N, C-alpha and C positions, 0 to 999 in steps of 0.2 A: 880271454875264456869264453869263445862264443861256441854256441851251441849248448852251453851248460844251463838247464832251467835251474832259476835262483828264485825261491818260495822265500816270502817274507814269517819270520815267527812269532810277527804280532799277533796278538790274542784278538780274536773278533769281540767287538763289543755286545754282539747278539749271542754269543754263546759262552760268555764269561759270566758267573754268579760270585756276589761278594756277601759275606756274612762276617758282620763287625760287630765286635761286644767291646763296650767300654765301662768297666767298673774301676773309675778312678776319679770321682768327684774331688777329692783333695788336690788333685793336679789340674784343675780347671781352665787356669790360665793358658797352660801351655798346650791343650788338647785342640784348639783351635790351628796350631801352627805345626804340632807333630803326632798327634794323636789320631783317635778313633773318629772325631770330628773334623779333623783335617782330611783324613783318607774319603770318609764319605761325600765331603764337599768337591774334592777332586774327580773323584767318579762321576758324579753327577753333573758337573760342571764343565769338565775339560775331558772327560773320556767317553763319554758318549753311550754309558752304559746306561740301559733301561732302568727305568725307577723300580721295575718289579723284579729285577736282577740283583736289587739291592736290599738285604735286612740288616738294618743298625739299632740294636738294643743297647741302651746304655743307661747306667745309674739305678735310679728305683725301680726302673722295668725288668732290669738284668737278674731274676731271681732265676735259679735253675731251671725250673718249670718253663718259665717265657723262653729262655735262651734254648732249651732242647726243642719246643714245640715249634719256634721261629725258624730254627734249623732245618725242621722237619718240613715246614711249609715250604721252604727254599729248595730244599733237596728235590720234592716231588716236582717241582717245576723242570728237574735237568734231565738230558737225554743223551745217547752217545755222542761226543765230539766235545760235547760241553768241559769248562775249565771251572772250577771252585775254589775261591781263595776264601779261608779263614783268617781274620784278626781278631787276637784277642788283647786286649790293653788293659790290664789291673794286677791285682797280685795271685801269686803262684807257689805252691809249694811241691816236693817231689811228685806226690800223688798227682796233681792237677791244679786247676784255679779256682779262685774264691767267686762267690757269686754275692749278691746284695743281701740275700738272705741268710747268710753265713753258711752256706752249703758248699761241698766239694763238688766241683765238675772235674770229675777224673780224665785224665789224658787216655786211659783205656775204653772210657764211654764215649769221648768225641771220634775216636777211631773207629770203633766198631758201629756207631751211629753212621758214619759217613760211608764205611763200607759196606751197611746193610742198605740204605736210602739213595745213595747219590748214583744217578745214573749216567754220569760223564765218564769221561778217560782221565782226567787229569786232576788232583786235587793240591793246594799249596797252603800250608800252615805257616802263619807269622805270630808269633806270640810274643807279645813285650811284657813279661814276667819276670820276677824271679824264679830259678829252678824251670826255664822253659824247654832247656836242653833236655830233661826226661820225658818229653813229647815221644820222642823217637825209641825210648828204652822198652 
């Protein structure tokens, strides 16, 4: 197939942003291998994602206000061509996900915030919770 230009679909670390939330202290022993802590570690050590492109909010820091403000700060750094990946590990209900202060971060609020503040082109949502399938409804 000579003459056909092949482009990599691999995302560039310089244009990729990660928002990671872990509200699952009761699963502490597994998080270093499978959860939010493992993801943050791999991104920093193996994927060359710039530190300022990763926001990791976990456990006692994961209040609804801190989560929304952290996402806002990260989204304000984005521009055309960027990719956003949001990972949430914790508890969920059909309306949204739970925060450490017992408040509900509703799926509709998450989507609205991303639509309003994200300057990039692609957003990927990875939710490791019960009822995560409701995110797209």
